[in-house]
C-alpha positions in Angstrom: 1.7 26.6 -40.3 4.9 28.8 -40.1 8.2 27.8 -38.6 7.6 30.4 -35.8 4.1 28.7 -34.8 5.7 25.2 -34.9 8.4 26.6 -32.5 5.9 28.2 -30.0 3.9 25.0 -30.0 7.0 23.0 -29.1 7.7 25.6 -26.5 4.3 25.0 -24.9 4.6 21.2 -25.0 8.0 21.3 -23.5 6.8 23.5 -20.6 4.0 21.0 -20.1 6.3 18.2 -20.0 8.6 20.0 -17.5 5.6 20.6 -15.2 4.6 17.0 -15.5 8.2 15.6 -14.4 7.8 17.9 -11.4 4.3 16.5 -10.3 5.5 13.0 -10.9 8.9 13.5 -9.3 6.8 14.4 -6.2 5.0 11.1 -6.2 8.4 9.2 -7.0 10.0 10.8 -4.0 7.2 10.1 -1.8 7.4 6.5 -2.8 11.1 6.2 -2.4 10.8 7.9 1.1 8.0 5.5 2.1 9.9 2.4 0.8 13.0 3.4 2.8 11.1 3.9 6.2 8.3 1.3 5.6 7.1 -0.3 8.9 9.9 1.5 10.9 7.4 1.8 13.8 7.7 -2.4 14.2 11.3 -1.7 15.5 9.8 0.2 18.6 9.3 -1.6 21.7 5.4 -1.2 21.4 5.4 -3.6 18.4 8.9 -5.4 18.4 8.1 -7.4 21.6 4.5 -8.6 20.7 5.5 -9.3 17.1 8.4 -11.4 18.3 6.3 -13.7 20.2 4.0 -14.5 17.2 5.8 -13.7 13.8 6.8 -17.2 13.4 3.4 -18.5 13.6 2.1 -16.6 10.5 3.7 -19.0 8.1 1.3 -21.7 9.3 -1.8 -20.0 8.3 -3.1 -18.6 5.0 -3.7 -14.8 4.9 -7.1 -14.1 6.2 -7.8 -17.4 7.5 -9.4 -18.3 11.0 -6.0 -19.1 12.3 -4.4 -16.1 10.8 -6.9 -13.7 12.4 -6.4 -15.5 15.7 -2.6 -14.7 15.7 -3.4 -11.3 14.6 -5.8 -10.7 17.6 -2.8 -11.6 19.8 -1.2 -8.3 18.5 -4.1 -5.9 19.1 -2.1 -3.5 21.0 1.0 -3.6 18.8 -1.5 -3.2 16.0 -3.1 -0.2 17.4 0.4 1.4 17.6 1.3 0.4 14.3 -2.0 1.8 12.5 -1.6 5.2 14.4 2.0 5.5 13.1 1.3 4.2 9.4 -0.9 6.1 7.0 -0.8 3.2 4.5 -3.4 1.4 6.7 -7.1 2.1 6.3 -7.3 1.8 10.3 -4.9 4.8 10.4 -7.9 7.1 9.4 -11.2 7.6 11.3 -13.0 7.0 8.0 -10.7 4.3 6.4 -9.9 4.4 2.9 -11.8 7.5 2.3 -9.1 9.7 3.9 -6.2 7.8 2.1 -4.5 9.2 -1.2 -3.1 7.4 -4.1 0.4 7.3 -2.6 -1.1 5.5 0.7 -2.9 3.0 -1.6 0.2 2.1 -3.6 2.2 1.6 -0.5 -0.9 -0.5 1.0 -1.0 -2.8 -2.2 2.8 -3.5 -1.9 2.2 -4.3 2.0 -0.7 -6.6 1.2 1.5 -8.5 -1.4 4.4 -8.7 0.9 2.1 -9.8 3.8 0.5 -12.5 1.5 3.9 -14.0 0.8 4.8 -13.9 4.8 1.9 -16.1 5.5 1.3 -19.7 4.8 -0.5 -19.0 1.5 0.8 -18.7 -2.0 0.9 -15.0 -2.1 -2.3 -14.5 -4.1 -2.6 -10.8 -4.1 -5.9 -10.9 -6.0 -7.7 -13.0 -3.1 -5.8 -10.6 -0.6 -7.1 -7.8 -2.3 -10.8 -9.1 -2.3 -10.6 -10.1 1.3 -9.3 -6.8 2.5 -11.6 -4.7 0.1 -14.5 -6.2 1.7 -13.1 -5.8 5.2 -12.4 -2.1 4.7 -15.5 -1.3 2.7 -13.3 -0.5 -0.7 -15.7 0.2 -3.5 -15.6 -2.1 -6.6 -14.2 0.3 -8.7 -11.2 1.1 -6.7 -10.9 -2.5 -5.8 -10.7 -3.2 -9.6 -8.0 -0.4 -10.1 -5.9 -2.1 -7.1 -6.2 -5.4 -9.0 -5.5 -3.9 -12.5 -2.2 -2.3 -10.7 -1.2 -5.5 -9.3 -1.5 -7.2 -12.5 0.1 -4.3 -14.7 3.3 -4.3 -12.1 3.9 -7.9 -11.9 2.7 -8.6 -8.3 0.0 -11.3 -9.5 
């Protein structure tokens, strides 16, 4: 191979990497924006009042337990508002997870982990993923990808 061919190959590789950086930066920017604005709708009157009435009760019940679900039902109107305004929830979409994208899924995973620590459980994210996957009809392959992500990024 000539030095000219090697140089041309390096240019193609650098161009590829530059494009990849551009695309990954789009994902990163979206994640940073979502982190900065996550659950902002909870500060609106439609959600803040109802949450204020029950927020302290969640710590007494394991995530997904009957007690937890009973408290959650008292938030029905606030949750409807919340789901309407936050696309990281499957309930935001008419067909649930099928309309979500990978950025939605990542925010949803982080949200599930944070919620599992708020509740009276031990923050077992794998158990939360399994419960929520069943609730939302998430297929086994995507469920495993979500679990793998939780494990690979220290959420377990």
